[in-house]
C-alpha beads as a LAMMPS data file, in Angstrom:
LAMMPS data file: protein, C-alpha beads

180 atoms
179 bonds

1 atom types
1 bond types

-500.0 500.0 xlo xhi
-500.0 500.0 ylo yhi
-500.0 500.0 zlo zhi

Masses

1 110.0

Atoms # bond

1 1 1 464.841 220.347 -463.241
2 1 1 462.315 219.393 -465.563
3 1 1 465.636 217.481 -466.431
4 1 1 466.357 216.185 -463.659
5 1 1 462.478 215.120 -463.231
6 1 1 462.411 213.620 -466.829
7 1 1 465.280 211.110 -465.573
8 1 1 463.142 210.504 -462.460
9 1 1 460.666 209.509 -463.647
10 1 1 462.000 207.394 -466.896
11 1 1 463.860 205.829 -464.006
12 1 1 460.515 204.905 -462.311
13 1 1 459.223 203.745 -465.378
14 1 1 462.800 201.481 -465.795
15 1 1 462.375 200.315 -463.049
16 1 1 458.838 199.210 -462.850
17 1 1 459.619 197.419 -466.670
18 1 1 462.475 195.751 -464.919
19 1 1 460.272 194.367 -461.690
20 1 1 458.027 193.043 -464.510
21 1 1 460.303 191.019 -466.454
22 1 1 461.878 189.674 -463.995
23 1 1 458.710 188.558 -462.244
24 1 1 457.740 187.204 -466.180
25 1 1 461.357 185.372 -466.138
26 1 1 460.467 183.351 -462.940
27 1 1 457.133 182.135 -463.941
28 1 1 458.684 181.027 -466.945
29 1 1 461.401 178.793 -465.390
30 1 1 459.469 177.394 -463.332
31 1 1 456.495 176.529 -465.816
32 1 1 459.311 174.638 -467.793
33 1 1 460.467 173.462 -464.928
34 1 1 457.639 171.500 -463.424
35 1 1 457.191 170.552 -466.624
36 1 1 460.185 168.328 -467.167
37 1 1 459.377 166.957 -463.908
38 1 1 455.381 166.284 -465.052
39 1 1 454.879 162.421 -465.944
40 1 1 458.807 160.079 -465.717
41 1 1 458.025 157.447 -462.804
42 1 1 460.485 157.096 -460.077
43 1 1 461.233 154.393 -459.041
44 1 1 462.442 156.233 -455.243
45 1 1 458.967 158.378 -455.286
46 1 1 456.150 156.596 -457.142
47 1 1 458.286 152.978 -457.352
48 1 1 458.963 150.635 -454.931
49 1 1 458.573 151.951 -451.607
50 1 1 455.133 153.533 -452.714
51 1 1 453.334 150.137 -452.508
52 1 1 450.969 147.297 -450.796
53 1 1 450.828 143.153 -451.576
54 1 1 447.146 141.389 -450.794
55 1 1 446.953 138.031 -452.217
56 1 1 444.155 137.877 -454.753
57 1 1 443.796 134.375 -455.427
58 1 1 444.674 131.124 -456.791
59 1 1 445.897 131.522 -460.135
60 1 1 447.041 128.852 -462.967
61 1 1 449.766 126.707 -462.245
62 1 1 453.580 128.352 -462.523
63 1 1 451.328 131.707 -461.684
64 1 1 450.917 134.273 -459.114
65 1 1 447.283 136.600 -459.224
66 1 1 448.074 139.486 -457.108
67 1 1 446.440 142.871 -456.045
68 1 1 449.060 145.816 -455.783
69 1 1 447.954 149.072 -454.458
70 1 1 450.294 151.812 -456.310
71 1 1 450.481 155.110 -455.190
72 1 1 451.609 157.469 -457.893
73 1 1 451.302 160.564 -459.165
74 1 1 449.706 160.402 -462.060
75 1 1 447.214 157.585 -462.362
76 1 1 447.595 156.435 -465.647
77 1 1 450.916 155.697 -464.853
78 1 1 450.335 153.619 -461.754
79 1 1 449.598 150.543 -463.837
80 1 1 452.450 150.750 -465.390
81 1 1 454.324 150.565 -462.359
82 1 1 452.259 148.078 -460.511
83 1 1 453.271 145.707 -462.846
84 1 1 457.282 146.443 -461.793
85 1 1 455.105 146.570 -458.311
86 1 1 454.143 143.037 -458.278
87 1 1 457.330 141.514 -459.952
88 1 1 459.204 142.787 -457.197
89 1 1 457.123 141.903 -454.741
90 1 1 457.328 138.191 -456.021
91 1 1 461.579 138.531 -456.197
92 1 1 462.021 140.425 -452.403
93 1 1 459.150 140.435 -450.308
94 1 1 456.833 137.604 -450.869
95 1 1 452.785 137.487 -450.451
96 1 1 450.864 137.060 -447.887
97 1 1 448.116 134.232 -447.367
98 1 1 444.375 135.526 -448.484
99 1 1 441.785 134.901 -451.187
100 1 1 442.301 130.711 -450.507
101 1 1 445.911 130.582 -450.907
102 1 1 448.479 129.816 -448.516
103 1 1 451.884 132.818 -447.377
104 1 1 454.315 132.613 -450.572
105 1 1 457.840 133.379 -449.278
106 1 1 460.363 135.384 -452.273
107 1 1 462.069 133.463 -455.585
108 1 1 465.136 135.901 -453.965
109 1 1 464.569 137.373 -451.302
110 1 1 465.814 140.847 -450.330
111 1 1 468.939 140.444 -449.857
112 1 1 469.128 139.204 -453.824
113 1 1 468.172 143.146 -454.591
114 1 1 471.991 144.569 -452.868
115 1 1 473.637 141.665 -453.617
116 1 1 473.048 141.745 -457.418
117 1 1 472.436 145.819 -457.270
118 1 1 473.300 146.405 -461.805
119 1 1 471.698 143.316 -462.343
120 1 1 468.193 144.061 -461.595
121 1 1 468.663 147.618 -462.216
122 1 1 468.867 146.826 -465.698
123 1 1 466.103 143.577 -464.754
124 1 1 463.299 146.345 -464.230
125 1 1 463.921 148.826 -466.988
126 1 1 462.006 146.279 -469.476
127 1 1 462.571 142.320 -468.816
128 1 1 460.015 142.022 -465.566
129 1 1 457.179 142.982 -467.792
130 1 1 457.569 139.864 -469.596
131 1 1 456.978 138.347 -466.272
132 1 1 453.750 140.162 -466.618
133 1 1 451.090 137.824 -467.922
134 1 1 447.839 139.696 -467.388
135 1 1 446.503 142.471 -466.357
136 1 1 443.079 143.244 -465.150
137 1 1 441.655 146.350 -466.472
138 1 1 438.349 146.364 -465.442
139 1 1 438.878 145.544 -462.133
140 1 1 441.321 149.157 -461.872
141 1 1 440.104 150.859 -458.026
142 1 1 441.908 154.484 -458.548
143 1 1 441.514 156.746 -455.719
144 1 1 442.536 160.788 -455.996
145 1 1 444.937 161.643 -452.777
146 1 1 445.358 164.997 -451.276
147 1 1 447.874 166.475 -453.041
148 1 1 447.188 165.404 -456.778
149 1 1 448.611 161.635 -455.341
150 1 1 446.260 158.339 -456.459
151 1 1 445.882 155.645 -455.449
152 1 1 445.739 152.676 -457.322
153 1 1 444.794 148.677 -457.150
154 1 1 445.334 146.351 -460.017
155 1 1 444.435 143.411 -460.184
156 1 1 448.139 141.130 -462.111
157 1 1 448.939 137.893 -462.120
158 1 1 453.001 137.219 -462.429
159 1 1 454.359 134.106 -463.839
160 1 1 456.185 132.949 -461.059
161 1 1 457.930 129.705 -462.479
162 1 1 458.915 131.621 -465.399
163 1 1 460.592 134.138 -463.632
164 1 1 462.413 131.023 -461.136
165 1 1 463.428 130.039 -464.532
166 1 1 464.945 133.113 -465.520
167 1 1 466.980 133.823 -462.410
168 1 1 468.121 130.590 -461.647
169 1 1 469.471 131.003 -465.463
170 1 1 470.962 134.120 -464.291
171 1 1 472.797 132.875 -461.838
172 1 1 470.987 134.493 -459.700
173 1 1 469.150 131.762 -457.129
174 1 1 470.226 128.280 -457.725
175 1 1 468.471 125.273 -459.328
176 1 1 466.022 123.583 -456.674
177 1 1 467.283 120.375 -458.227
178 1 1 470.936 121.635 -456.708
179 1 1 471.014 120.474 -453.707
180 1 1 470.656 116.723 -454.622

Bonds

1 1 1 2
2 1 2 3
3 1 3 4
4 1 4 5
5 1 5 6
6 1 6 7
7 1 7 8
8 1 8 9
9 1 9 10
10 1 10 11
11 1 11 12
12 1 12 13
13 1 13 14
14 1 14 15
15 1 15 16
16 1 16 17
17 1 17 18
18 1 18 19
19 1 19 20
20 1 20 21
21 1 21 22
22 1 22 23
23 1 23 24
24 1 24 25
25 1 25 26
26 1 26 27
27 1 27 28
28 1 28 29
29 1 29 30
30 1 30 31
31 1 31 32
32 1 32 33
33 1 33 34
34 1 34 35
35 1 35 36
36 1 36 37
37 1 37 38
38 1 38 39
39 1 39 40
40 1 40 41
41 1 41 42
42 1 42 43
43 1 43 44
44 1 44 45
45 1 45 46
46 1 46 47
47 1 47 48
48 1 48 49
49 1 49 50
50 1 50 51
51 1 51 52
52 1 52 53
53 1 53 54
54 1 54 55
55 1 55 56
56 1 56 57
57 1 57 58
58 1 58 59
59 1 59 60
60 1 60 61
61 1 61 62
62 1 62 63
63 1 63 64
64 1 64 65
65 1 65 66
66 1 66 67
67 1 67 68
68 1 68 69
69 1 69 70
70 1 70 71
71 1 71 72
72 1 72 73
73 1 73 74
74 1 74 75
75 1 75 76
76 1 76 77
77 1 77 78
78 1 78 79
79 1 79 80
80 1 80 81
81 1 81 82
82 1 82 83
83 1 83 84
84 1 84 85
85 1 85 86
86 1 86 87
87 1 87 88
88 1 88 89
89 1 89 90
90 1 90 91
91 1 91 92
92 1 92 93
93 1 93 94
94 1 94 95
95 1 95 96
96 1 96 97
97 1 97 98
98 1 98 99
99 1 99 100
100 1 100 101
101 1 101 102
102 1 102 103
103 1 103 104
104 1 104 105
105 1 105 106
106 1 106 107
107 1 107 108
108 1 108 109
109 1 109 110
110 1 110 111
111 1 111 112
112 1 112 113
113 1 113 114
114 1 114 115
115 1 115 116
116 1 116 117
117 1 117 118
118 1 118 119
119 1 119 120
120 1 120 121
121 1 121 122
122 1 122 123
123 1 123 124
124 1 124 125
125 1 125 126
126 1 126 127
127 1 127 128
128 1 128 129
129 1 129 130
130 1 130 131
131 1 131 132
132 1 132 133
133 1 133 134
134 1 134 135
135 1 135 136
136 1 136 137
137 1 137 138
138 1 138 139
139 1 139 140
140 1 140 141
141 1 141 142
142 1 142 143
143 1 143 144
144 1 144 145
145 1 145 146
146 1 146 147
147 1 147 148
148 1 148 149
149 1 149 150
150 1 150 151
151 1 151 152
152 1 152 153
153 1 153 154
154 1 154 155
155 1 155 156
156 1 156 157
157 1 157 158
158 1 158 159
159 1 159 160
160 1 160 161
161 1 161 162
162 1 162 163
163 1 163 164
164 1 164 165
165 1 165 166
166 1 166 167
167 1 167 168
168 1 168 169
169 1 169 170
170 1 170 171
171 1 171 172
172 1 172 173
173 1 173 174
174 1 174 175
175 1 175 176
176 1 176 177
177 1 177 178
178 1 178 179
179 1 179 180
């Protein structure tokens, strides 16, 4: 009977160790998954659908100056995402009136985003950045939101004339003098 008792006590200790090992494995898997998702901008969740645009005033000839409000999981990534969102707004949404400037229509239009999806997918990987002339870092405003999210307002200058020329050269929009 004593040997049976030893087995019962031994089994209880093994089950306790097994529970602790299983719990540790679950915690490790959770940590790895959360770290792998952290810091990667996602256009679906952090990009185009989570921004607002204000006209920030009159810029130099051939540029639009706008303030982009971006909601993101990282305040550091918000500035980079705001650059992408600024170009996206100039291309597909246009700009509202305000601060001494009239409303501006989009360069490509909302239908061009779907019609030329492959072109714009590669465009927003790297090419968009060359049309962002300047980012006024001193005017950046960051608000901490619930659930570890940030709302960042950044004043950005977009070279709209160069952007339009780029779209014309790639056949996305018609040249302004094409109808004459």
